[in-house]
N, C-alpha and C positions, 0 to 999 in steps of 0.2 A: 504494500500500499504506499502511496505517495501522497503527501498533503501539501498544498500551497494555500496561504491565507493572504488576502488583500483587503484593505479597508477603504470605504468610500460610499458614495450614494448609488443606490440601485433601485430598479423597479421590481417590487416583489408582490406576488399575489396570483390569484386565479385569472388566467389570461385565455381568451378564446371566445367561442360562440356558445350560446345556450346548449347546442348539440354536442359540443366537444370543448371541455375546459381542462386546463392543466395548471397546476401550481408550479410556477417557475420564477426564476430570477434573471433579470436582464440588465445589461449595462456594461460600460467599459471596465468597471471594477471587477466584474465577473469574468470578462474576457481575459483580463490581465492575470487573474488568479489561475484560470485554466491554462494559459500559456506558460506560466511559471511552473505549474504542476507537470505539464507534459514535457517541457524542455529542460528544466533545471533540477527538479526534485528526483532523488534517487529512491529506490525501494527502502522503506523504513525511515524515511527522512521527512521532516517538516520544514518547509521554507516559508518565510514571510516577506512581504514587500516592505519597502522603505516607509510607506504610509502606515502600515501596521506597526512597524518597529518604532516609529515616532510616538505612537499612542501607548506603547507597552514597554519602552526601553528601561524604565525604572522598576518594572515588575517582573521581568523575565531575564534569564541568561540567554545570550545569543552570540553567534559568531558571524561576522561579516563574510559574505561570499563574493563581494564585488558588485559590479554593475553589468547588466546584460542588455543587449538590444533584442527586443521582442517584436515579432511580426505585428504590424498595424500600429506601432507606437513610434512617435517621432523622437522621443527622449529615452535614453537608457534607464532601466529600472534597477535600483539598488535592491539586493536581496540578502537575507540573513538566514542562518540555520538556527532552529530552536532546539 
């Protein structure tokens, strides 16, 4: 199992028509977490984005893994291992 956590605003809820609804999460913050998970996280590893790190830096121990360029993003993303 690989886990990536990113923090920010997202659209969350039941989305669809009355005939077909699904509970889902949409937004750039979700896409970034998905890309971190698929491209950076190794099995049995938890990685967090710089946005999540800034919220939790005084509460958790982490190790910086550097910055990476993710598809669809113009700026590199800082990542940390928890």
